[in-house]
N, CA and C atoms as a LAMMPS dump frame, in Angstrom:
ITEM: TIMESTEP
0
ITEM: NUMBER OF ATOMS
261
ITEM: BOX BOUNDS ff ff ff
-5.0000000000000000e+02 5.0000000000000000e+02
-5.0000000000000000e+02 5.0000000000000000e+02
-5.0000000000000000e+02 5.0000000000000000e+02
ITEM: ATOMS id mol type element x y z
1 1 1 N -321.86 350.103 -372.806
2 1 2 C -323.128 350.052 -372.573
3 1 3 C -323.387 351.208 -372.352
4 2 1 N -324.241 351.49 -373.623
5 2 2 C -325.049 352.988 -373.146
6 2 3 C -326.361 352.758 -372.516
7 3 1 N -326.503 354.239 -372.186
8 3 2 C -327.529 354.739 -371.303
9 3 3 C -329.011 353.68 -371.213
10 4 1 N -329.305 353.645 -372.982
11 4 2 C -330.711 352.859 -373.079
12 4 3 C -330.355 351.662 -372.768
13 5 1 N -329.452 350.84 -373.043
14 5 2 C -329.426 349.18 -372.653
15 5 3 C -329.28 348.582 -371.584
16 6 1 N -328.613 349.456 -370.831
17 6 2 C -328.817 349.154 -369.175
18 6 3 C -329.864 349.623 -368.369
19 7 1 N -331.21 350.076 -369.005
20 7 2 C -332.282 350.645 -368.882
21 7 3 C -333.238 349.694 -369.542
22 8 1 N -333.12 348.967 -370.574
23 8 2 C -334.109 348.08 -370.898
24 8 3 C -333.68 347.145 -370.046
25 9 1 N -332.429 346.252 -369.902
26 9 2 C -331.815 345.681 -368.801
27 9 3 C -332.319 345.034 -367.746
28 10 1 N -332.442 347.1 -366.8
29 10 2 C -333.262 346.519 -365.743
30 10 3 C -334.628 346.459 -365.669
31 11 1 N -335.157 347.196 -367.189
32 11 2 C -336.99 347.201 -367.029
33 11 3 C -337.224 345.034 -367.451
34 12 1 N -335.833 344.5 -368.15
35 12 2 C -336.165 343.107 -368.137
36 12 3 C -336.405 342.402 -367.105
37 13 1 N -334.987 342.321 -366.396
38 13 2 C -335.003 342.031 -364.659
39 13 3 C -336.407 342.254 -363.824
40 14 1 N -336.496 343.496 -363.87
41 14 2 C -337.81 343.936 -363.176
42 14 3 C -339.28 342.895 -363.773
43 15 1 N -339.875 342.953 -364.911
44 15 2 C -340.693 342.064 -365.372
45 15 3 C -340.077 340.526 -365.6
46 16 1 N -339.231 340.282 -365.54
47 16 2 C -338.419 338.554 -364.859
48 16 3 C -338.592 338.078 -363.581
49 17 1 N -338.926 339.379 -362.741
50 17 2 C -338.586 339.052 -361.347
51 17 3 C -339.859 338.008 -361.368
52 18 1 N -339.743 337.013 -360.127
53 18 2 C -340.551 336.168 -359.577
54 18 3 C -341.444 336.639 -358.726
55 19 1 N -342.4 336.191 -357.789
56 19 2 C -343.252 336.718 -356.701
57 19 3 C -343.072 335.696 -356.06
58 20 1 N -342.313 336.772 -354.311
59 20 2 C -341.89 335.989 -353.464
60 20 3 C -342.67 336.247 -352.604
61 21 1 N -342.899 334.908 -352.045
62 21 2 C -343.97 333.911 -351.181
63 21 3 C -343.655 334.181 -349.538
64 22 1 N -344.107 333.759 -348.904
65 22 2 C -343.381 334.278 -347.519
66 22 3 C -343.491 333.133 -347.321
67 23 1 N -342.868 332.023 -346.005
68 23 2 C -342.27 331.153 -345.466
69 23 3 C -343.056 330.765 -344.741
70 24 1 N -344.299 331.501 -343.92
71 24 2 C -345.705 331.285 -343.834
72 24 3 C -346.948 330.445 -344.443
73 25 1 N -346.393 331.243 -346.008
74 25 2 C -347.817 331.342 -346.951
75 25 3 C -346.976 329.668 -347.377
76 26 1 N -345.857 329.562 -347.231
77 26 2 C -345.227 328.53 -348.56
78 26 3 C -345.414 327.301 -347.101
79 27 1 N -345.324 327.409 -345.734
80 27 2 C -345.405 325.835 -345.13
81 27 3 C -346.988 325.855 -345.11
82 28 1 N -348.065 326.781 -345.269
83 28 2 C -349.875 326.656 -345.236
84 28 3 C -349.911 325.608 -346.105
85 29 1 N -349.096 326.196 -347.768
86 29 2 C -349.759 325.881 -348.673
87 29 3 C -349.575 324.028 -348.441
88 30 1 N -348.374 323.514 -348.252
89 30 2 C -347.553 322.733 -348.744
90 30 3 C -348.51 321.607 -346.738
91 31 1 N -348.443 321.927 -346.181
92 31 2 C -349.051 321.052 -344.846
93 31 3 C -350.634 321.727 -344.577
94 32 1 N -351.214 322.532 -345.556
95 32 2 C -352.519 322.024 -345.416
96 32 3 C -353.265 322.882 -343.939
97 33 1 N -351.704 324.017 -343.045
98 33 2 C -352.029 324.176 -341.843
99 33 3 C -353.14 325.267 -342.363
100 34 1 N -353.974 326.102 -341.666
101 34 2 C -354.036 327.54 -341.692
102 34 3 C -353.912 328.369 -341.258
103 35 1 N -354.221 329.639 -341.222
104 35 2 C -353.122 330.452 -340.867
105 35 3 C -354.809 331.991 -340.564
106 36 1 N -353.959 333.215 -339.972
107 36 2 C -354.816 333.969 -340.45
108 36 3 C -355.906 334.492 -338.666
109 37 1 N -357.008 334.969 -339.345
110 37 2 C -357.626 335.515 -338.249
111 37 3 C -358.586 333.854 -337.936
112 38 1 N -358.882 334.176 -336.369
113 38 2 C -359.471 333.043 -335.09
114 38 3 C -361.067 332.886 -335.46
115 39 1 N -361.388 332.224 -336.059
116 39 2 C -362.546 331.826 -336.502
117 39 3 C -363.904 331.338 -335.472
118 40 1 N -365.405 331.946 -334.698
119 40 2 C -365.924 331.573 -333.892
120 40 3 C -365.386 330.364 -332.811
121 41 1 N -365.595 329.377 -333.933
122 41 2 C -365.303 327.881 -332.768
123 41 3 C -363.798 327.546 -332.162
124 42 1 N -362.548 328.796 -332.428
125 42 2 C -360.97 328.699 -332.277
126 42 3 C -361.371 329.27 -330.915
127 43 1 N -361.778 330.139 -330.353
128 43 2 C -362.426 330.937 -329.126
129 43 3 C -362.463 330.221 -328.539
130 44 1 N -361.594 330.224 -327.422
131 44 2 C -361.671 329.728 -325.957
132 44 3 C -363.306 330.727 -324.784
133 45 1 N -363.298 329.828 -324.176
134 45 2 C -364.592 331 -322.904
135 45 3 C -363.008 331.286 -322.121
136 46 1 N -363.491 331.982 -321.271
137 46 2 C -363.207 332.424 -320.023
138 46 3 C -362.265 332.138 -318.622
139 47 1 N -363.012 330.617 -318.636
140 47 2 C -362.711 329.982 -318.101
141 47 3 C -361.141 328.86 -318.382
142 48 1 N -361.185 328.547 -319.705
143 48 2 C -360.396 327.57 -320.629
144 48 3 C -359.177 328.777 -320.417
145 49 1 N -359.482 330.077 -320.567
146 49 2 C -358.256 331.062 -320.844
147 49 3 C -357.586 331.064 -319.8
148 50 1 N -358.2 330.633 -318.796
149 50 2 C -357.507 331.409 -317.378
150 50 3 C -356.775 330.179 -317.016
151 51 1 N -357.325 328.756 -317.444
152 51 2 C -356.373 327.636 -317.057
153 51 3 C -355.018 327.463 -318.231
154 52 1 N -355.807 328.21 -319.085
155 52 2 C -354.584 328.123 -319.97
156 52 3 C -353.154 328.604 -319.596
157 53 1 N -353.699 330.284 -318.703
158 53 2 C -353.124 330.944 -318.585
159 53 3 C -352.165 330.605 -317.361
160 54 1 N -352.95 329.562 -316.947
161 54 2 C -352.339 328.977 -315.202
162 54 3 C -350.957 327.878 -315.794
163 55 1 N -351.416 327.189 -316.952
164 55 2 C -351.197 325.735 -317.431
165 55 3 C -349.457 327.08 -317.842
166 56 1 N -349.627 328.018 -319.148
167 56 2 C -348.04 328.323 -318.99
168 56 3 C -347.644 329.048 -318.22
169 57 1 N -348.123 329.366 -317.497
170 57 2 C -347.568 330.205 -316.014
171 57 3 C -346.082 329.461 -315.59
172 58 1 N -347.05 327.815 -314.936
173 58 2 C -346.617 327.034 -314.079
174 58 3 C -345.885 326.254 -314.621
175 59 1 N -345.774 325.761 -316.263
176 59 2 C -344.32 325.686 -316.77
177 59 3 C -343.616 326.552 -317.683
178 60 1 N -343.594 327.85 -317.204
179 60 2 C -342.425 328.908 -317.639
180 60 3 C -341.937 328.989 -316.2
181 61 1 N -342.301 328.301 -314.654
182 61 2 C -341.699 328.746 -313.978
183 61 3 C -340.756 327.383 -313.42
184 62 1 N -341.482 326.508 -314.245
185 62 2 C -340.453 325.275 -313.837
186 62 3 C -339.183 325.354 -314.941
187 63 1 N -339.638 326.108 -315.825
188 63 2 C -338.326 326.186 -316.921
189 63 3 C -337.306 326.734 -316.18
190 64 1 N -338.337 328.439 -315.532
191 64 2 C -336.866 329.133 -314.72
192 64 3 C -336.192 327.998 -313.984
193 65 1 N -336.873 327.901 -312.956
194 65 2 C -335.977 327.334 -311.697
195 65 3 C -335.057 326.041 -312.116
196 66 1 N -335.639 325.705 -313.706
197 66 2 C -334.676 325.073 -314.135
198 66 3 C -333.506 325.499 -314.381
199 67 1 N -333.599 326.724 -314.869
200 67 2 C -332.313 327.525 -315.492
201 67 3 C -331.251 328.141 -314.372
202 68 1 N -332.791 328.434 -313.401
203 68 2 C -331.49 328.8 -312.189
204 68 3 C -330.795 327.749 -311.274
205 69 1 N -331.054 326.503 -311.238
206 69 2 C -330.559 325.569 -310.646
207 69 3 C -329.447 324.66 -311.625
208 70 1 N -329.206 325.183 -312.805
209 70 2 C -328.233 324.907 -313.547
210 70 3 C -326.895 325.587 -313.144
211 71 1 N -327.937 326.564 -313.859
212 71 2 C -326.488 327.91 -313.474
213 71 3 C -325.868 327.872 -312.267
214 72 1 N -326.226 327.647 -311.129
215 72 2 C -325.961 327.778 -309.719
216 72 3 C -325.175 325.94 -309.896
217 73 1 N -325.189 325.363 -310.363
218 73 2 C -324.27 324.638 -310.288
219 73 3 C -322.769 324.187 -311.044
220 74 1 N -323.077 325.212 -312.304
221 74 2 C -322.164 325.456 -313.272
222 74 3 C -321.219 326.795 -312.362
223 75 1 N -322.119 327.838 -311.748
224 75 2 C -320.9 328.495 -311.024
225 75 3 C -320.114 327.642 -309.51
226 76 1 N -320.892 326.645 -308.861
227 76 2 C -320.46 326.255 -308.446
228 76 3 C -318.618 326.132 -308.847
229 77 1 N -319.06 324.948 -310.092
230 77 2 C -318.094 324.194 -310.119
231 77 3 C -317.223 325.162 -310.6
232 78 1 N -317.346 326.177 -311.33
233 78 2 C -315.783 327.261 -311.764
234 78 3 C -316.125 327.656 -310.159
235 79 1 N -316.315 327.869 -309.408
236 79 2 C -315.584 329.206 -308.112
237 79 3 C -314.753 327.981 -307.507
238 80 1 N -315.411 326.245 -307.606
239 80 2 C -314.479 325.589 -306.999
240 80 3 C -313.198 324.747 -308.098
241 81 1 N -313.211 325.744 -308.915
242 81 2 C -311.658 325.11 -309.938
243 81 3 C -310.783 326.572 -309.813
244 82 1 N -311.874 327.283 -310.182
245 82 2 C -310.717 328.261 -309.849
246 82 3 C -310.213 328.622 -308.241
247 83 1 N -310.556 328.658 -307.21
248 83 2 C -310.426 328.564 -305.92
249 83 3 C -309.362 327.125 -305.705
250 84 1 N -309.091 326.081 -306.484
251 84 2 C -308.233 325.018 -306.423
252 84 3 C -307.006 325.527 -307.047
253 85 1 N -307.489 325.882 -308.063
254 85 2 C -305.646 326.473 -308.756
255 85 3 C -305.347 328.141 -308.722
256 86 1 N -305.86 329.014 -307.393
257 86 2 C -305.899 330.384 -306.825
258 86 3 C -304.977 330.064 -305.459
259 87 1 N -305.297 328.842 -304.756
260 87 2 C -305.083 328.438 -303.231
261 87 3 C -304.055 327.146 -303.353
């Protein structure tokens, strides 16, 4: 293959390349969901924003407590099995 035909193949591939869309754009087209900037109607007031923040913090606190409890139970089980086989 000579140099000229290699260049022609590269140019042909570049010209035939499809337009790549992001997953977000494809999702928005299929579902009709909007994305992008917030409109004036989508903005929350200060009170609603503080309520939402408190709600999110409470949910995160519950999740964290569940993870800590689950980890503690697993550690107790592992330590008890270890102690059983060691002594």
